[in-house]
VOZA-535881 format. One record per residue (C-alpha): residue in three letters; x negated, y negated, z negated. Coordinates in Angstrom, 1 decimal. Layout:
// VOZA-535881
<r 'ALA' <X Y Z>>
...
// end
This chain:
// VOZA-535881
<r 'MET' <-0.3 -0.3 -0.6>>
<r 'LYS' <-2.7 -2.3 -0.9>>
<r 'ARG' <-4.5 -1.9 2.4>>
<r 'ARG' <-1.2 -2.8 4.7>>
<r 'SER' <-0.9 -5.4 3.1>>
<r 'LEU' <-4.2 -7.2 3.3>>
<r 'LEU' <-4.1 -6.8 7.5>>
<r 'ILE' <-0.1 -8.2 7.2>>
<r 'SER' <-2.6 -11.4 5.9>>
<r 'ALA' <-5.1 -11.1 8.1>>
<r 'PRO' <-3.2 -12.7 10.8>>
<r 'ALA' <-1.5 -15.0 8.2>>
<r 'LEU' <-5.5 -16.9 7.1>>
<r 'LEU' <-6.5 -16.8 10.6>>
<r 'THR' <-4.0 -19.0 11.3>>
<r 'GLY' <-4.0 -21.7 8.9>>
<r 'CYS' <-8.1 -21.8 9.8>>
<r 'ALA' <-7.9 -22.4 13.5>>
<r 'THR' <-5.0 -25.3 11.9>>
<r 'ALA' <-6.6 -27.0 9.8>>
<r 'GLN' <-8.2 -30.2 11.8>>
<r 'SER' <-7.7 -31.8 15.4>>
<r 'ARG' <-10.7 -33.1 16.7>>
<r 'PRO' <-10.9 -36.5 17.7>>
<r 'ASP' <-10.3 -37.6 21.3>>
<r 'ASN' <-13.9 -38.2 23.7>>
<r 'ALA' <-13.0 -42.1 24.4>>
<r 'ALA' <-12.9 -41.7 20.3>>
<r 'LEU' <-16.0 -40.7 20.1>>
<r 'VAL' <-17.7 -43.0 22.7>>
<r 'LYS' <-16.5 -46.1 20.9>>
<r 'ARG' <-17.9 -44.9 17.7>>
<r 'VAL' <-21.5 -44.7 19.5>>
<r 'THR' <-21.2 -47.4 20.8>>
<r 'ASP' <-20.0 -49.3 18.1>>
<r 'THR' <-23.3 -48.2 16.3>>
<r 'GLU' <-26.1 -48.6 18.5>>
<r 'LEU' <-24.8 -52.1 19.4>>
<r 'ALA' <-25.0 -52.6 15.6>>
<r 'PHE' <-28.2 -51.0 16.0>>
<r 'ALA' <-29.1 -53.6 18.3>>
<r 'LYS' <-28.0 -56.0 16.8>>
<r 'THR' <-31.0 -56.0 13.7>>
<r 'MET' <-33.5 -56.6 16.1>>
<r 'ALA' <-31.8 -59.9 17.7>>
<r 'ASP' <-30.6 -61.5 14.1>>
<r 'ARG' <-34.1 -59.8 12.2>>
<r 'ASP' <-32.4 -58.7 9.8>>
<r 'HIS' <-34.9 -55.5 8.7>>
<r 'ALA' <-32.8 -54.6 6.0>>
<r 'ALA' <-29.9 -54.0 8.2>>
<r 'PHE' <-32.3 -52.2 10.6>>
<r 'ALA' <-33.4 -50.2 7.1>>
<r 'SER' <-29.5 -49.6 6.3>>
<r 'PHE' <-29.3 -47.0 9.8>>
<r 'LEU' <-32.6 -44.7 9.6>>
<r 'ALA' <-31.1 -41.7 7.3>>
<r 'ASP' <-33.5 -40.5 4.5>>
<r 'GLU' <-35.5 -37.7 7.2>>
<r 'THR' <-36.1 -40.1 9.2>>
<r 'VAL' <-38.3 -39.0 12.3>>
<r 'PHE' <-39.9 -41.5 14.5>>
<r 'LEU' <-42.1 -40.3 17.5>>
<r 'MET' <-44.3 -42.6 18.4>>
<r 'GLY' <-48.2 -41.5 19.5>>
<r 'GLY' <-50.2 -39.2 18.0>>
<r 'LYS' <-49.0 -39.4 14.4>>
<r 'PRO' <-45.2 -39.5 13.5>>
<r 'GLN' <-44.2 -41.2 11.1>>
<r 'ARG' <-42.2 -39.7 8.3>>
<r 'GLY' <-38.7 -40.4 6.5>>
<r 'LYS' <-37.0 -43.4 6.0>>
<r 'ARG' <-38.8 -45.7 4.0>>
<r 'SER' <-42.8 -44.8 5.7>>
<r 'VAL' <-40.0 -45.6 9.5>>
<r 'ALA' <-39.2 -48.6 8.3>>
<r 'ASP' <-42.2 -50.2 6.8>>
<r 'TYR' <-43.8 -49.4 10.3>>
<r 'TRP' <-41.0 -51.6 12.3>>
<r 'LYS' <-41.3 -54.5 9.5>>
<r 'ARG' <-43.4 -56.1 11.6>>
<r 'PHE' <-41.4 -56.1 14.7>>
<r 'TYR' <-38.7 -58.2 12.2>>
<r 'THR' <-41.0 -60.5 10.6>>
<r 'GLU' <-43.5 -61.3 13.8>>
<r 'PRO' <-41.7 -64.6 16.3>>
<r 'LYS' <-38.9 -63.8 17.3>>
<r 'ALA' <-38.9 -61.7 20.8>>
<r 'LYS' <-36.4 -62.9 24.1>>
<r 'VAL' <-33.6 -61.2 24.0>>
<r 'VAL' <-31.4 -60.0 27.7>>
<r 'GLU' <-29.1 -58.1 26.9>>
<r 'ILE' <-27.3 -55.6 30.1>>
<r 'ALA' <-23.8 -54.5 29.4>>
<r 'GLY' <-22.4 -51.3 28.7>>
<r 'VAL' <-26.6 -50.5 28.4>>
<r 'GLY' <-27.8 -49.3 26.0>>
<r 'HIS' <-31.8 -47.7 25.5>>
<r 'ALA' <-33.2 -47.2 28.6>>
<r 'PRO' <-32.0 -44.1 28.9>>
<r 'THR' <-28.6 -44.9 30.3>>
<r 'LEU' <-29.7 -47.8 33.0>>
<r 'LEU' <-28.6 -47.1 36.0>>
<r 'ASN' <-27.9 -50.1 38.6>>
<r 'PRO' <-31.1 -51.4 40.2>>
<r 'TYR' <-30.0 -54.7 38.8>>
<r 'GLN' <-30.4 -53.6 35.7>>
<r 'ILE' <-34.2 -52.5 36.2>>
<r 'ASP' <-35.2 -54.8 37.8>>
<r 'ILE' <-34.3 -56.6 34.2>>
<r 'VAL' <-36.7 -54.0 33.0>>
<r 'ARG' <-39.8 -54.3 35.7>>
<r 'ALA' <-39.1 -58.1 35.5>>
<r 'PHE' <-39.9 -57.6 31.3>>
<r 'LEU' <-42.8 -55.6 32.2>>
<r 'LEU' <-44.6 -58.2 35.7>>
<r 'GLN' <-43.9 -60.8 32.5>>
<r 'GLY' <-41.5 -63.2 34.5>>
<r 'GLU' <-37.6 -64.3 34.2>>
<r 'PRO' <-34.8 -62.0 34.8>>
<r 'PRO' <-33.6 -62.0 37.5>>
// end
């Protein structure tokens, strides 16, 4: 009798697991990532190092050259110089989070002009 009641209960348990939570739609996820990236980038425009550091996880690893920076404090300390030195010229490209998302010639020309020390088109 105990075996039979266990078999009858199993489908009820599995049904409960399958309907536990709905997932957010793709547009909501894209907006969330975009808003986070824009807020992160704004820390540089505002020269707000404390806000920059608030985006870093305790386990942050920043890879650069031969020696990676490990941990929130190490990465924040390394990046502090970018927040305290003279303000850099900022050029915003709508809809682009960072270089890997540059998709059209106009966006690439802005980066090329910067690298050649010219003005953006």
